[in-house]
C-alpha positions as CSV (number, residue, x, y, z in Angstrom):
1,M,-29.6,0.0,18.7
2,N,-29.5,-3.1,21.1
3,K,-27.5,-6.3,20.5
4,N,-30.8,-7.9,19.0
5,G,-30.4,-5.4,16.3
6,Y,-26.9,-6.3,15.5
7,Q,-27.6,-9.9,15.6
8,R,-30.7,-9.4,13.1
9,S,-28.3,-7.5,10.7
10,L,-25.7,-10.5,10.8
11,D,-28.7,-12.9,10.3
12,Y,-29.6,-11.0,7.3
13,L,-26.0,-10.5,5.8
14,Y,-25.2,-14.3,6.4
15,G,-28.5,-15.1,4.9
16,L,-27.3,-13.7,1.6
17,E,-24.7,-16.4,1.4
18,K,-27.3,-18.8,0.4
19,F,-26.9,-16.9,-3.2
20,G,-23.4,-18.1,-3.3
21,M,-20.9,-16.7,-5.4
22,I,-22.3,-14.3,-8.2
23,F,-19.5,-13.0,-10.3
24,G,-20.3,-9.6,-12.0
25,L,-20.7,-6.0,-11.0
26,S,-24.4,-5.3,-12.2
27,K,-25.7,-6.2,-8.7
28,V,-23.5,-4.3,-6.6
29,E,-23.7,-1.4,-8.9
30,E,-27.6,-1.3,-8.5
31,I,-27.1,-1.4,-4.6
32,L,-24.6,1.4,-4.8
33,E,-27.1,3.4,-7.2
34,A,-29.8,2.9,-4.6
35,V,-27.6,4.4,-1.7
36,G,-26.2,7.2,-3.5
37,N,-23.1,5.9,-5.2
38,P,-20.8,6.6,-2.2
39,H,-17.9,5.0,-4.1
40,R,-17.7,8.0,-6.3
41,E,-16.9,10.2,-3.5
42,I,-14.0,8.2,-2.1
43,Q,-10.3,8.5,-2.8
44,A,-9.2,4.7,-2.8
45,I,-6.3,2.4,-3.1
46,H,-7.1,-1.0,-4.7
47,I,-5.2,-4.0,-3.8
48,G,-5.4,-7.6,-5.2
49,G,-3.2,-10.6,-5.6
50,T,-3.0,-14.0,-4.3
51,N,-1.2,-13.9,-1.0
52,G,-0.2,-10.9,1.1
53,K,-3.1,-8.4,0.3
54,G,-4.2,-8.0,3.7
55,S,-0.7,-7.6,5.3
56,T,0.1,-5.1,2.7
57,A,-3.0,-3.3,3.1
58,A,-2.5,-3.2,7.0
59,M,0.9,-1.9,6.5
60,M,-0.4,1.0,4.2
61,A,-3.1,2.0,6.6
62,S,-0.6,2.0,9.4
63,I,1.9,4.2,7.6
64,L,-0.9,6.6,6.5
65,R,-2.4,7.0,10.0
66,R,1.0,8.0,11.2
67,E,1.2,10.6,8.6
68,G,-2.1,11.8,10.1
69,Y,-4.6,10.8,7.4
70,R,-8.0,9.6,8.2
71,V,-7.9,6.0,6.7
72,G,-10.5,3.5,5.7
73,L,-9.6,0.0,5.6
74,Y,-12.0,-2.8,4.1
75,T,-10.4,-6.4,4.2
76,S,-11.9,-9.9,4.2
77,P,-12.6,-12.4,5.8
78,H,-12.7,-11.7,9.5
79,L,-11.0,-13.9,11.9
80,I,-13.3,-13.5,14.8
81,R,-15.8,-10.6,14.2
82,F,-17.7,-9.3,11.4
83,T,-16.7,-5.7,12.6
84,E,-13.1,-6.3,11.7
85,R,-14.0,-6.0,8.0
86,M,-14.4,-2.3,8.0
87,K,-12.0,0.0,10.1
88,V,-11.3,3.8,10.1
89,S,-8.3,5.1,11.5
90,G,-7.6,1.5,13.0
91,K,-11.0,1.4,14.8
92,E,-13.4,-1.5,13.9
93,I,-17.0,-0.2,12.9
94,E,-19.4,-0.5,16.0
95,R,-21.9,-3.0,16.2
96,E,-24.8,-0.4,16.3
97,E,-23.3,1.2,13.2
98,V,-23.4,-2.2,11.4
99,A,-27.1,-2.5,12.5
100,H,-28.2,0.9,11.5
101,L,-26.3,0.6,8.1
102,T,-27.9,-2.7,7.4
103,E,-31.5,-1.5,8.0
104,W,-31.1,1.8,6.2
105,M,-29.6,0.3,3.1
106,R,-32.2,-2.6,3.1
107,E,-34.9,0.2,2.9
108,K,-33.3,2.0,0.2
109,I,-32.6,-0.9,-1.7
110,E,-36.0,-2.2,-1.7
111,A,-37.5,1.0,-2.2
112,A,-35.2,1.1,-5.5
113,G,-36.5,-2.2,-6.7
114,V,-33.2,-3.9,-6.4
115,D,-34.3,-7.7,-5.7
116,P,-32.2,-10.5,-4.7
117,P,-30.0,-12.4,-5.6
118,F,-27.0,-10.4,-4.7
119,T,-24.3,-11.6,-2.3
120,F,-23.2,-10.9,1.1
121,F,-20.0,-9.6,-0.5
122,D,-22.0,-7.2,-2.8
123,F,-23.8,-5.9,0.1
124,T,-20.8,-5.6,2.7
125,T,-18.8,-4.0,0.0
126,A,-21.5,-1.2,-0.7
127,M,-21.8,-1.0,3.1
128,A,-18.2,-0.1,3.5
129,F,-18.5,2.8,0.7
130,V,-21.2,4.2,2.5
131,Y,-19.5,3.9,6.0
132,F,-16.3,5.4,4.8
133,R,-18.6,8.1,3.2
134,Q,-20.0,8.9,6.4
135,K,-16.7,8.8,8.5
136,M,-15.3,11.3,5.8
137,V,-12.1,9.4,5.4
138,D,-9.2,11.0,3.4
139,L,-8.2,7.6,1.8
140,A,-9.9,4.1,1.8
141,I,-7.7,0.9,1.0
142,L,-10.0,-1.6,-0.4
143,E,-8.8,-5.3,-0.4
144,V,-10.3,-7.5,-3.4
145,G,-12.3,-10.4,-2.1
146,L,-11.8,-12.9,-5.0
147,G,-10.1,-12.4,-8.1
148,G,-10.3,-9.1,-9.4
149,R,-12.1,-8.3,-12.7
150,L,-15.5,-9.4,-11.4
151,D,-15.1,-8.8,-7.8
152,S,-17.5,-6.3,-5.9
153,T,-14.8,-4.0,-5.0
154,N,-13.9,-3.4,-8.6
155,V,-16.7,-0.8,-9.0
156,I,-14.2,1.9,-7.6
157,D,-11.9,4.0,-9.8
158,P,-8.9,4.4,-7.5
159,L,-5.8,6.5,-7.1
160,L,-3.6,3.6,-7.7
161,S,-3.9,-0.2,-7.7
162,I,-1.8,-3.0,-6.4
163,I,-1.4,-6.6,-7.2
164,T,0.8,-8.4,-4.8
165,N,1.6,-11.5,-6.6
166,I,0.2,-14.3,-8.7
167,S,0.0,-18.0,-7.9
168,K,-2.4,-20.6,-7.9
169,D,-5.7,-20.5,-5.9
170,H,-9.3,-20.6,-6.8
171,E,-8.6,-22.2,-9.8
172,D,-12.1,-23.7,-9.6
173,V,-13.5,-20.1,-9.9
174,L,-10.8,-18.2,-11.6
175,G,-9.8,-20.7,-14.1
176,K,-7.0,-23.3,-14.4
177,G,-3.3,-22.2,-14.8
178,L,-1.5,-19.1,-13.9
179,M,-2.2,-16.9,-16.7
180,R,-5.8,-17.3,-16.4
181,I,-5.4,-16.4,-12.8
182,A,-3.3,-13.4,-13.8
183,R,-5.8,-12.0,-16.1
184,E,-8.7,-12.2,-13.7
185,K,-6.4,-10.2,-11.2
186,A,-5.2,-7.8,-13.8
187,G,-8.9,-6.8,-14.2
188,I,-8.3,-4.0,-11.5
189,I,-5.8,-2.3,-13.6
190,K,-7.5,1.1,-14.4
191,E,-7.2,3.7,-17.2
192,G,-4.4,6.0,-16.6
193,R,-3.9,4.8,-12.8
194,P,-0.8,3.6,-11.7
195,L,-0.1,-0.1,-11.0
196,I,2.3,-1.5,-8.5
197,T,3.1,-5.3,-8.5
198,A,5.4,-7.6,-6.5
199,A,4.7,-10.6,-9.1
200,K,7.7,-12.1,-10.3
201,Q,7.0,-14.5,-13.0
202,P,8.2,-13.2,-16.6
203,Q,5.2,-14.0,-18.2
204,V,2.8,-12.5,-15.8
205,L,5.0,-9.2,-15.8
206,R,4.8,-9.3,-19.6
207,L,0.9,-9.5,-19.3
208,F,0.7,-6.5,-16.9
209,S,3.0,-4.8,-19.3
210,V,0.9,-5.1,-22.1
211,I,-2.4,-4.2,-20.3
212,C,-0.8,-1.2,-18.8
213,K,0.5,0.1,-22.0
214,R,-2.9,-0.2,-23.5
215,K,-4.7,1.6,-20.6
216,K,-1.7,4.1,-20.4
217,A,-1.3,3.1,-16.6
218,P,2.2,3.6,-15.3
219,L,3.6,0.1,-14.3
220,F,6.1,-0.1,-11.1
221,S,7.5,-3.4,-9.9
222,V,9.1,-4.7,-6.8
223,G,12.6,-5.8,-7.7
224,K,12.8,-3.0,-10.3
225,E,11.6,0.5,-9.4
226,F,11.2,-0.7,-5.7
227,R,14.0,-2.8,-4.3
228,Y,14.9,-4.3,-0.8
229,T,18.2,-5.9,0.6
230,S,18.2,-7.9,4.0
231,A,20.0,-6.0,6.7
232,G,19.9,-9.0,9.2
233,E,17.8,-9.6,12.5
234,G,14.7,-9.2,10.6
235,S,15.4,-5.7,9.1
236,F,15.8,-4.6,5.7
237,N,16.8,-1.5,3.6
238,Y,14.6,-0.2,1.0
239,E,15.4,1.8,-2.2
240,G,12.6,3.2,-4.5
241,L,11.8,6.1,-6.6
242,H,13.2,9.1,-4.7
243,R,14.1,7.6,-1.5
244,K,16.5,5.3,0.6
245,L,15.4,4.2,3.8
246,W,18.1,2.0,6.0
247,G,17.5,-0.5,8.8
248,L,13.7,-0.9,8.6
249,S,11.7,-3.3,10.9
250,I,8.4,-4.6,10.5
251,N,6.0,-5.7,13.5
252,L,5.0,-8.7,11.6
253,R,7.3,-12.1,11.2
254,G,8.3,-13.8,8.2
255,P,10.6,-12.9,5.2
256,H,7.5,-13.0,2.9
257,Q,6.4,-9.6,4.8
258,I,9.7,-7.8,3.5
259,I,8.2,-8.0,0.1
260,N,4.7,-7.0,1.3
261,A,6.4,-4.1,3.1
262,T,8.4,-2.9,-0.1
263,T,5.0,-3.1,-2.1
264,A,3.7,-0.9,0.8
265,L,6.5,1.5,0.7
266,G,6.4,2.0,-3.0
267,A,2.6,2.7,-2.9
268,M,3.5,5.6,-0.5
269,E,6.1,6.9,-2.9
270,V,3.5,6.7,-5.7
271,L,0.7,8.5,-3.6
272,D,3.3,11.0,-2.4
273,D,3.8,12.1,-6.4
274,L,0.0,12.3,-6.4
275,G,0.0,15.0,-3.9
276,Y,-0.6,12.9,-0.7
277,R,2.4,13.7,1.3
278,V,4.0,10.8,3.2
279,S,7.0,11.3,5.4
280,N,10.1,9.0,5.8
281,D,9.3,9.1,9.4
282,A,5.8,7.8,8.8
283,M,6.9,4.9,6.6
284,T,9.6,4.0,9.0
285,E,7.2,4.2,12.1
286,G,4.1,3.0,10.5
287,L,5.7,-0.6,9.6
288,K,7.1,-0.7,13.4
289,E,3.4,-0.5,14.6
290,V,1.5,-2.5,11.9
291,D,-1.0,-5.1,13.6
292,W,-2.2,-7.8,11.3
293,P,-3.6,-10.9,13.5
294,G,-3.3,-14.6,12.4
295,R,-0.2,-14.2,10.4
296,L,2.6,-15.8,12.1
297,E,1.2,-14.5,15.2
298,M,2.6,-15.6,18.3
299,I,-0.6,-16.1,20.6
300,C,0.8,-17.6,23.5
301,S,4.4,-17.7,24.8
302,S,4.4,-20.6,27.3
303,P,4.2,-23.0,25.5
304,K,5.0,-21.2,22.3
305,V,2.0,-21.1,19.9
306,I,1.8,-19.5,16.5
307,L,-1.3,-19.2,14.4
308,D,-0.8,-18.6,10.5
309,G,-3.7,-18.5,7.8
310,A,-1.5,-20.4,5.2
311,H,-4.5,-21.4,3.0
312,N,-2.8,-22.1,-0.5
313,P,0.6,-23.5,-1.7
314,D,2.5,-20.4,-1.7
315,G,1.3,-19.4,1.9
316,A,2.3,-22.7,3.1
317,L,5.9,-22.3,1.3
318,S,6.1,-18.9,3.3
319,L,5.2,-20.5,6.4
320,K,7.6,-23.4,6.0
321,E,10.4,-21.0,5.2
322,S,9.7,-19.1,8.6
323,L,9.5,-22.2,10.6
324,E,12.8,-23.1,9.3
325,K,14.5,-19.9,9.7
326,D,12.8,-17.7,12.2
327,F,11.8,-20.1,15.1
328,E,13.8,-22.2,17.4
329,Y,12.4,-25.5,18.8
330,H,12.7,-28.9,19.9
331,R,9.7,-30.4,18.4
332,L,7.1,-28.9,15.9
333,I,3.2,-29.7,16.8
334,L,1.3,-28.9,13.8
335,L,-2.5,-28.6,13.9
336,I,-4.2,-28.3,10.6
337,G,-7.5,-27.4,9.2
338,I,-8.1,-27.0,5.4
339,M,-10.9,-26.0,3.0
340,K,-11.9,-28.7,0.8
341,D,-11.8,-26.5,-2.1
342,K,-8.0,-25.7,-1.7
343,D,-4.8,-27.6,-3.0
344,I,-4.8,-29.7,0.0
345,E,-2.0,-32.0,-1.3
346,S,0.3,-29.2,-1.9
347,I,-0.1,-27.4,1.3
348,L,0.3,-30.8,3.4
349,H,3.2,-31.8,1.5
350,A,4.9,-28.4,2.1
351,L,4.4,-28.4,6.1
352,S,4.0,-32.1,7.0
353,P,7.8,-33.1,6.8
354,L,8.8,-30.5,9.2
355,A,6.1,-31.6,11.9
356,D,7.3,-34.3,14.7
357,H,3.2,-34.8,15.5
358,I,0.2,-33.6,13.2
359,I,-3.3,-33.1,14.5
360,L,-6.0,-33.1,11.9
361,T,-9.0,-31.0,12.5
362,R,-11.9,-29.1,11.0
363,P,-13.4,-25.6,11.8
364,G,-16.9,-25.2,12.1
365,T,-17.9,-24.6,8.3
366,D,-19.5,-26.6,5.5
367,R,-16.3,-25.8,3.5
368,A,-14.0,-27.6,5.6
369,A,-12.4,-30.8,4.3
370,S,-12.8,-33.9,6.7
371,P,-9.8,-34.7,8.5
372,A,-9.9,-38.2,7.3
373,L,-9.4,-36.9,4.0
374,L,-6.3,-34.9,5.1
375,R,-5.0,-38.1,6.6
376,K,-5.4,-39.7,3.4
377,V,-3.6,-37.3,1.3
378,L,-0.7,-37.2,4.0
379,G,0.5,-40.6,2.7
380,R,3.5,-41.9,4.6
381,N,3.6,-38.7,6.8
382,G,0.1,-39.9,8.1
383,K,1.9,-42.2,10.1
384,K,2.6,-39.2,12.8
385,A,-0.9,-37.9,12.5
386,E,-4.1,-38.1,14.5
387,V,-7.5,-37.2,14.0
388,I,-9.6,-35.0,16.3
389,E,-12.8,-33.4,14.6
390,D,-13.6,-31.1,17.4
391,L,-11.1,-28.0,17.2
392,K,-11.1,-27.0,20.8
393,K,-10.6,-30.5,21.7
394,A,-7.7,-30.6,19.0
395,I,-6.0,-27.4,20.4
396,N,-6.2,-29.0,24.0
397,R,-4.4,-32.0,22.8
398,G,-1.7,-29.9,21.1
399,L,-1.1,-28.1,24.1
400,A,-0.7,-31.2,26.2
401,L,1.9,-32.4,23.7
402,T,3.7,-29.2,23.5
403,D,6.8,-28.6,26.1
404,E,8.5,-25.4,26.7
405,E,10.9,-25.9,24.3
406,D,8.6,-26.9,21.5
407,L,6.6,-25.1,19.0
408,F,2.7,-25.5,18.4
409,C,1.7,-24.2,15.1
410,I,-2.0,-23.9,13.9
411,T,-2.4,-23.3,10.4
412,G,-4.4,-24.4,7.0
413,S,-7.1,-21.9,6.8
414,L,-8.2,-18.6,8.3
415,Y,-11.2,-20.3,9.4
416,T,-9.0,-22.4,11.5
417,V,-7.0,-19.6,12.6
418,G,-9.9,-17.3,13.6
419,E,-11.5,-20.0,15.7
420,A,-8.2,-20.9,17.4
421,R,-7.5,-17.1,18.0
422,S,-10.9,-16.7,19.7
423,Y,-10.3,-19.7,21.9
424,F,-6.9,-18.3,23.2
425,L,-8.1,-14.7,23.7
426,R,-10.9,-16.2,25.7
427,G,-8.4,-18.2,28.0
428,G,-9.6,-21.4,26.7
429,Q,-13.3,-21.0,27.5
430,S,-15.9,-22.0,25.1
């Protein structure tokens, strides 16, 4: 399959975005039926939550690979390449495989009389199941795209479900208020299947407890069954159902990653109880080896440039904590581009007071908020901000302002981070 075949596949897949969000499982189920219901042949771990889904999924995949399992990983969105969304044992799906699967699936779907509208995410989720079946994975880790109850991934009957945490995000879609969001996320809890959660709000935990009791699903919580304590210098100790591990370290920055790691380690203990052996060595070494770009990633060391996809208030607060505790710098230069459907005010108010200079920009998507709007929302902190619409020019301006003892932070959206990461990996070339 040549390059044009891959591009035609992407054109078709992204063309499905014109249908927007269509919530419900009926279309993805029709697609899966047309391609042989591959999801019924896969042993899966299903992971939802507001923040930390991808990091936790990446940690679990790293641990399981270390143990010797053949692991599928399905995450979204991608930062640079579509192929980042589907990996087997750490290797991205090949472009030729994307092209072949897209063509094959289209033929099967059309022959079965499955007509649009169906979404980009419906199709790509089904593609991931087909791909993982072809690759005969031992386990697949599936990240929820949005919400949970009506998300395309929720066709799976997993070995266990994980809800990392609950905070306000996507309220225009999931409903206003924490408990409405929690109910949507809780839609991934399955009959008799264990749930692990790092949610901490008492009312959310009560909701999960009620649902788990009704569904006879064992409930495990970070802070109760799975515990951690800081061991200094970025390391931590873990105590779970049967194991105690000391002096653990993670190849990801930020104190919030210790919570994600504790969730991942707890999941390994539950899997072990289900018959999937995971050793202490795999748990320890897997965390050291995990790779998850765009999350407090030091993309350049001279000058110091970090990328972080903080795209909601909780993410911004985690970034704020890390900037205050984990980095040393003289001045902070902040480059920020945010999607217009996000809580712009909360994100900016968390981060802008830390910055000595702010550059407001926008990534190349219609969903991005205008820099002029960002400046307006900044209020008095707008005095230290400048607007540069073009992201590449904004990055160059930030680099020019950043001395060796300073820190340049690019954040606000994974779209912003993805474009910036591509820029740096290409050496600043367009």
